[in-house]
C-alpha positions in Angstrom: 1.9 13.1 -2.8 1.9 16.2 -4.5 -0.5 16.8 -7.2 1.3 18.8 -10.1 -1.8 20.6 -11.9 -1.2 23.0 -15.0 -3.7 26.0 -14.5 -5.3 27.0 -17.8 -7.8 29.9 -18.2 -11.6 29.3 -18.6 -11.3 25.4 -17.0 -14.6 25.1 -15.3 -16.7 22.6 -14.4 -19.4 20.5 -16.8 -22.6 21.6 -17.1 -25.6 19.4 -16.1 -25.8 16.4 -18.3 -23.0 17.1 -21.0 -21.0 14.7 -22.2 -17.8 14.2 -24.2 -17.5 18.4 -23.7 -15.6 20.3 -21.3 -15.9 24.3 -20.3 -11.9 24.0 -20.0 -9.3 25.1 -22.5 -10.2 25.5 -26.3 -8.7 22.6 -28.3 -6.3 23.5 -30.7 -6.2 22.0 -34.1 -4.5 18.4 -33.6 -2.2 19.4 -36.8 -0.8 22.5 -35.1 0.3 20.3 -32.0 2.0 16.8 -33.3 4.5 14.8 -34.2 6.2 15.4 -37.6 4.7 12.2 -38.7 1.5 13.5 -38.2 -0.1 12.5 -35.0 0.2 12.0 -31.0 3.4 9.7 -30.0 3.5 7.8 -27.1 6.1 9.6 -24.1 4.4 13.3 -25.1 3.1 15.2 -21.9 0.0 17.8 -22.0 -2.4 18.5 -19.1 -5.3 15.8 -19.4 -9.0 17.2 -18.2 -10.3 14.8 -14.6 -12.4 14.9 -12.2 -11.0 15.6 -8.9 -12.5 14.0 -5.2 -14.0 17.2 -4.8 -16.0 16.4 -8.0 -14.1 19.6 -10.0 -12.6 19.8 -13.0 -8.8 19.9 -13.5 -6.0 19.6 -15.8 -2.7 17.8 -14.5 -0.1 17.1 -16.2 0.0 13.5 -17.6 2.2 11.4 -20.2 0.7 9.4 -22.8 2.2 5.6 -22.4 0.0 4.4 -25.2 -2.3 4.7 -28.2 -4.8 2.6 -29.9 -7.7 3.1 -32.3 -11.1 1.6 -31.6 -13.4 1.8 -35.2 -11.5 4.6 -36.4 -11.9 6.6 -33.1 -8.2 7.2 -31.1 -7.9 6.6 -27.2 -5.0 7.5 -25.4 -3.7 6.0 -21.9 -2.5 8.5 -19.5 -0.4 8.1 -16.4 -1.2 11.7 -14.7 2.3 13.1 -13.0 2.9 12.6 -9.5 -0.5 11.1 -8.9 -0.9 7.4 -8.4 -0.9 4.8 -10.6 -4.3 3.6 -10.0 -5.6 6.8 -11.2 -4.3 5.9 -14.9 -6.7 5.8 -17.7 -7.8 5.7 -21.3 -8.8 9.2 -22.6 -10.1 10.7 -25.6 -8.9 13.3 -27.7 -11.5 15.7 -25.9 -9.8 15.7 -23.1 -6.2 16.4 -24.1 -5.1 20.3 -23.8 -3.0 20.1 -27.1 -1.4 23.8 -26.8 0.8 22.5 -23.8 1.9 19.0 -25.3 5.6 18.6 -24.7 7.2 16.3 -27.3 9.9 13.5 -26.1 13.5 14.3 -26.0 15.2 12.6 -28.7 18.1 10.9 -26.5 19.4 7.6 -28.1 20.3 6.1 -25.1 17.8 5.1 -22.1 18.7 7.2 -19.1 19.9 4.6 -16.1 19.1 5.6 -12.3 21.3 3.7 -10.0 22.5 0.6 -12.5 18.5 0.1 -13.7 16.7 1.3 -16.6 15.0 4.5 -16.5 12.1 5.8 -19.0 12.1 4.4 -22.3 14.3 6.1 -25.7 12.2 9.5 -26.4 10.4 9.8 -23.0 10.8 12.9 -20.9 13.3 12.6 -18.2 11.4 11.8 -15.1 12.4 13.7 -12.2 12.8 11.0 -9.4 12.3 12.8 -6.0 14.5 12.0 -2.5 13.7 12.8 1.0 16.3 13.0 3.1 15.5 13.5 6.7 18.6 13.3 9.6 18.9 14.2 13.0 21.8 16.2 13.8 23.8 14.3 16.6 22.6 17.1 18.9 18.7 15.4 19.3 19.5 11.6 19.7 16.8 9.3 20.0 16.1 8.4 23.1 17.4 5.0 24.5 15.7 1.8 24.2 16.0 0.5 27.7 16.0 3.7 29.6 12.9 4.0 31.7 10.4 7.0 31.1 8.5 8.4 33.7 5.1 10.8 33.9 4.2 13.5 35.4 1.5 16.3 34.8 2.9 19.8 33.7 0.5 22.6 32.1 -2.7 20.0 32.1 -0.7 17.5 30.0 1.5 14.4 30.8 4.8 14.2 29.9 7.1 11.1 29.8 10.6 11.4 30.5 13.0 9.3 28.0 16.3 9.1 29.1 18.6 10.2 26.1 21.6 7.6 24.7 23.9 10.7 23.7 25.7 10.1 19.7 22.6 8.5 17.8 21.4 9.7 14.7 18.0 9.0 13.5 18.4 6.7 10.4 17.8 9.0 7.3 15.5 8.1 4.4 17.8 7.8 1.2 14.8 6.2 -0.9 13.6 7.6 -4.0 9.9 8.7 -4.8 7.9 7.3 -7.7 4.2 7.0 -8.2 3.0 4.9 -5.5 6.1 4.8 -2.8 5.9 6.2 0.5 9.0 8.7 2.3 9.7 6.2 4.7 9.0 6.3 8.4 12.1 7.5 10.6 14.0 4.4 11.4 13.5 2.4 8.5 16.4 1.4 6.7 17.2 3.2 3.8 17.9 0.4 1.4 15.3 -2.8 1.8 16.4 -5.6 0.4 15.4 -6.7 -3.4 15.1 -10.5 -3.1 12.6 -12.6 -1.4 9.1 -11.3 -0.7 7.8 -10.4 -3.7 9.6 -7.2 -3.9 9.5 -5.2 -7.2 13.5 -3.4 -8.0 11.2 -1.9 -11.2 14.0 -3.6 -13.5 11.4 -5.1 -15.7 8.8 -1.6 -15.6 8.6 -1.7 -18.5 5.3 -0.1 -21.0 3.6 -3.5 -20.8 3.8 -3.4 -16.6 2.9 0.1 -16.5 -0.4 -0.1 -18.3 -3.5 -2.0 -16.8 -4.5 -5.0 -18.4 -7.5 -6.2 -16.7 -10.8 -3.9 -17.8 -12.9 -5.5 -14.6 -13.2 -8.5 -12.4 -16.0 -10.5 -11.0 -15.5 -12.2 -7.5 -19.3 -13.2 -6.3 -21.1 -10.7 -6.0 -18.8 -8.1 -6.1 -17.1 -6.4 -10.0 -14.3 -4.9 -9.2 -11.7 -2.3 -11.1 -8.1 -3.1 -11.1 -5.4 -1.0 -10.1 -2.7 -1.9 -11.8 -0.7 -4.5 -14.1 -1.5 -8.1 -13.4 -0.1 -11.2 -15.5 -2.6 -13.2 -16.1 -2.9 -15.2 -19.3 -2.3 -12.8 -22.7 -5.7 -14.4 -23.9 -7.8 -12.8 -21.4 -6.8 -9.9 -20.9 -9.0 -8.6 -24.2 -12.5 -9.7 -22.3 -14.4 -6.9 -20.9 -15.0 -9.2 -17.7 -13.1 -11.4 -15.7 -14.5 -14.3 -13.8 -13.4 -15.1 -10.6 -14.3 -18.1 -8.2 -14.7 -16.7 -5.2 -13.5 -19.7 -3.1 -10.8 -21.5 -5.4 -10.4 -18.4 -7.1 -9.8 -19.3 -10.3 -10.2 -17.6 -13.4 -12.5 -18.2 -16.3 -13.0 -16.5 -19.6 -16.9 -16.0 -19.4 -19.9 -16.5 -17.3 -21.1 -19.9 -18.4 -17.4 -21.3 -17.4 -17.9 -20.0 -13.7 -21.3 -21.4 -13.3 -19.6 -25.0 -15.1 -16.8 -24.4 -12.9 -19.1 -24.5 -9.8 -20.8 -27.2 -10.0 -17.6 -29.0 -9.8 -15.8 -26.3 -7.2 -16.3 -28.0 -3.5 -14.7 -25.4 -2.1 -16.9 -22.7 0.2 -13.8 -21.5 2.1 -10.3 -21.3 1.5 -8.1 -24.4 1.6 -6.0 -24.5 4.4 -6.3 -24.6 8.5 -9.0 -22.1 9.8 -6.7 -21.0 13.1 -9.2 -17.7 14.4 -13.3 -17.8 14.3 -15.0 -14.2 15.8 -18.6 -13.5 14.8 -18.5 -13.8 11.1 -14.7 -13.3 10.8 -12.2 -16.1 10.3 -8.5 -16.6 9.3 -7.2 -19.0 7.2 -3.6 -20.3 7.3 -2.8 -21.6 3.8 0.6 -23.3 3.2 2.2 -22.0 -0.5 3.8 -25.3 -0.7 0.7 -27.5 -0.1 -1.9 -25.1 -1.8 0.5 -23.8 -5.0 -2.5 -23.7 -7.1 -5.1 -21.6 -5.0 -1.9 -19.1 -3.8 -0.7 -18.6 -7.9 -4.3 -17.5 -8.2 -4.5 -15.0 -5.0 -0.9 -13.8 -5.7 -2.6 -13.0 -9.8 -5.5 -11.2 -8.0 -3.3 -9.2 -5.3 -1.3 -7.7 -7.8 -4.0 -5.7 -9.7 -4.2 -4.1 -6.4 -0.5 -3.8 -5.3 2.0 -1.9 -7.7 5.2 -2.6 -5.6 5.0 -6.4 -5.3 6.5 -8.6 -8.4 4.3 -12.0 -9.3 6.8 -14.7 -8.2 5.4 -18.2 -9.1 7.3 -19.5 -6.3 5.2 -19.5 -3.6 6.7 -21.9 -1.7 8.4 -20.1 0.9 5.3 -18.2 2.0 2.3 -18.5 4.3 -0.8 -17.1 3.9 -3.2 -16.1 6.4 -7.2 -15.2 4.4 -9.8 -12.9 6.4 -13.1 -14.0 5.2 -16.7 -12.8 6.3 -19.4 -16.1 6.9 -22.9 -16.3 5.0 -25.4 -18.8 4.5 -23.4 -19.4 1.4 -19.8 -19.8 2.6 -16.6 -18.0 3.7 -15.8 -14.6 1.0 -12.7 -13.1 1.2 -12.2 -9.8 2.1 -8.4 -10.0 2.4 -5.3 -11.1 3.4 -1.2 -10.8 4.2 1.3 -13.0 3.1 4.4 -13.7 5.3 8.1 -15.7 4.9 8.2 -18.9 6.7 11.6 -17.7 7.4 12.5 -14.3 7.7 16.0 -13.3 8.7 14.7 -9.2 8.9 12.4 -10.0 11.2 9.6 -9.5 8.6 6.0 -10.3 9.9 4.2 -9.3 6.5 5.1 -9.8 3.0 2.1 -8.5 1.3 -0.7 -6.8 2.7 -3.9 -6.2 1.0 -8.2 -5.5 1.6 -9.9 -5.8 -1.5 -11.3 -2.5 -2.7 -15.1 -3.6 -1.5 -14.6 -3.7 2.2 -11.9 -0.8 2.3 -12.5 2.0 4.7 -14.2 -0.3 7.0 -11.6 -1.4 9.6 -11.1 -4.6 7.8 -7.3 -3.1 7.0 -6.3 -2.5 10.7 -7.8 -5.9 11.8 -4.8 -7.9 9.2 -2.2 -5.8 10.8 -3.2 -6.5 14.2 -3.4 -10.3 13.8 -0.6 -10.2 12.1 1.3 -8.6 15.4 -0.9 -11.2 17.4 0.6 -14.2 15.6 3.7 -12.5 16.2 2.9 -12.5 20.0 2.8 -16.1 19.9 5.9 -16.7 18.3 7.3 -14.4 20.7 9.2 -12.2 18.4 9.4 -8.9 17.3 8.1 -7.9 13.7 7.5 -5.2 11.0 5.9 -5.2 7.4 8.4 -5.7 4.8 9.6 -2.2 2.9 8.4 -0.2 0.7 4.6 0.1 1.4 2.3 1.3 -0.5 1.1 4.5 0.0 -2.0 3.1 1.6 -0.3 0.7 3.6 1.7 3.4 5.0 -1.2 4.6 6.2 -2.7 1.6 7.6 0.3 0.7 9.9 1.3 4.3 10.7 -2.2 4.8 12.0 -1.9 0.9 14.0 1.3 1.8 15.8 -0.1 5.6 16.5 -3.1 3.6 18.3 -1.4 0.8 19.7 1.5 2.2 21.1 -1.3 5.4 22.6 -2.7 2.9 23.9 -0.1 1.5 26.2 0.9 4.8 27.4 -2.2 6.1 28.2 -3.0 2.8 29.9 -0.1 3.3 32.3 -0.7 3.3 36.2 1.2 5.2 38.8 2.1 2.8 41.7 3.1 4.1 45.7 2.4 7.4 44.0 5.4 7.2 41.9 5.2 8.4 38.3 4.8 5.0 36.2 7.7 4.3 34.0 8.2 2.7 30.6 10.7 1.8 28.3 11.0 1.3 24.4 11.8 -2.1 24.8 8.9 -2.9 26.9 6.7 -1.2 24.3 8.0 -3.1 21.8 7.3 -6.6 23.9 4.1 -5.9 25.2 2.7 -5.2 21.3 5.6 -7.0 19.4 5.9 -4.0 17.2 9.7 -3.5 16.5 11.7 -0.8 18.5 12.4 1.1 15.2 8.8 1.4 14.6 8.0 2.1 18.0 10.5 5.0 17.8 9.8 6.2 14.3 5.8 6.2 15.6 6.8 8.6 18.1 8.9 10.7 16.0 5.7 10.9 13.7 3.3 11.9 16.2 5.9 14.5 17.7 5.8 13.3 21.0 9.4 13.2 22.1 10.5 16.6 23.4 14.0 17.9 25.3 12.9 18.8 28.9 15.6 19.3 31.8 18.1 17.3 30.4 15.9 14.4 29.6 13.7 13.1 26.6 10.5 12.8 27.3 7.2 12.4 25.6 4.2 14.6 26.3 0.9 14.0 25.7 -1.3 16.2 24.9 -4.7 17.2 25.3 -5.6 17.4 21.5 -3.5 13.7 21.1 -5.6 12.4 23.8 -8.8 13.4 22.6 -8.2 12.5 19.0 -7.4 8.7 19.8 -10.5 8.5 22.3 -12.2 9.4 19.3 -10.2 7.2 16.8 -10.8 4.4 19.0 -14.4 4.9 19.5 -14.6 4.1 15.9 -12.6 1.1 15.8 -15.5 -1.8 16.4 -13.1 -4.5 15.1 -10.5 -5.9 17.3 -8.5 -9.3 17.1 -9.6 -11.1 20.3 -6.5 -13.5 21.5 -9.0 -15.9 22.8 -9.9 -16.7 19.5 -6.5 -17.8 18.0 -6.3 -21.6 17.9 -2.5 -21.3 16.6 0.6 -23.4 16.9 4.0 -21.7 15.3 5.8 -23.8 13.2 10.3 -23.6 13.9 10.4 -24.2 9.4 14.6 -23.6 10.1 14.2 -27.8 11.1 13.0 -28.8 8.7 14.6 -30.1 5.7 11.8 -28.9 3.2 9.0 -26.7 3.5 
């Protein structure tokens, strides 16, 4: 995602130990850049000082979403334009560059996009970027049933795939916002907006655009939420929201939590344990039978998922919770949900690894587990769109590693080149054919050679894949999975 930065002369690092004072642009007299009413108002845009990942000062353009006064000191809630919403924060007056302030336009009507409400009246018009990527008829997508043969050339293995003339790569017509991804090729351009907790953005008002929970204590971890979550309003003003890590019930104080723990007899998520290897376990939870736990799980997950809208009707969903075991019990690491019946072959609705466990391989483990369930069900699956930015990265990485593992494991028989089709890759991995094709295109493996479309595995790709697999220590062992799929279509009630 591109970062929009307003370069300001003289901007630099803070001195060691310097607090609340920057060496950036001099702050203008507040009265020189205020509204006619004499105050900075919601909807204004201006550069705001923040620290980037390299711990350097920068001044990206930001929009002021809210203003509050605490003991005579004003704080401003800002959203950094073209940055993820999880970076939104409250800032003080000293971090604002009032010399470059942009006041809201004075349109009386709320602009609309595709019939949905857009920015609220008075806010600057937001740009909606659209990235359309279409392959011309001269470069069709490889056939799903044509065999791919392997032969060496210039030190690299090339897998030939016959083309199906006249087919186009599907175009991506999804608008992108703060947290949306550029849909990979082969993904339908207009995902449905009903069912599995997909947010249609029609209720994306000023309230839901702002984080409302300051901090969550879950077991031994304190989590800082990224997004809005509809917890009861009386709890949003608390400095810390306390959750029971086993039943996920929330309380207003540590004393309430301690009193609850004396009565809570759960030491693992409710439902059936369907997988255990080492300290890792997976529990299957029915959204109808365990409604309270499922609703509390959705409330917690919404703190870290922007694209999903919370519905309290959890009956149509199954929740698969991954836990890590120690002497105190089974501690939640992450989860994914899926519809009991999906007409679009979705095998994941929402998926989340909690922040304390991210970047440790648990995300890929959740994804791998979802495809293991699809293998037992005898189906191919795909995650529901749109994915978050982190979700897209995880899925692309998983698809790439899984498909390369198949291609590199091909053996020649009787001296002939090994062959494989797109359909066979899909059947082996349970990855939907569109995702297989989009991954091959994303990796730039498809080439045209002597009248055929072939897949080229260069030494760089092979070396990179081998290095990545050495780091991937957590894997699902299908022998440890005890899962019997149910035919929900034959049941009168879930």
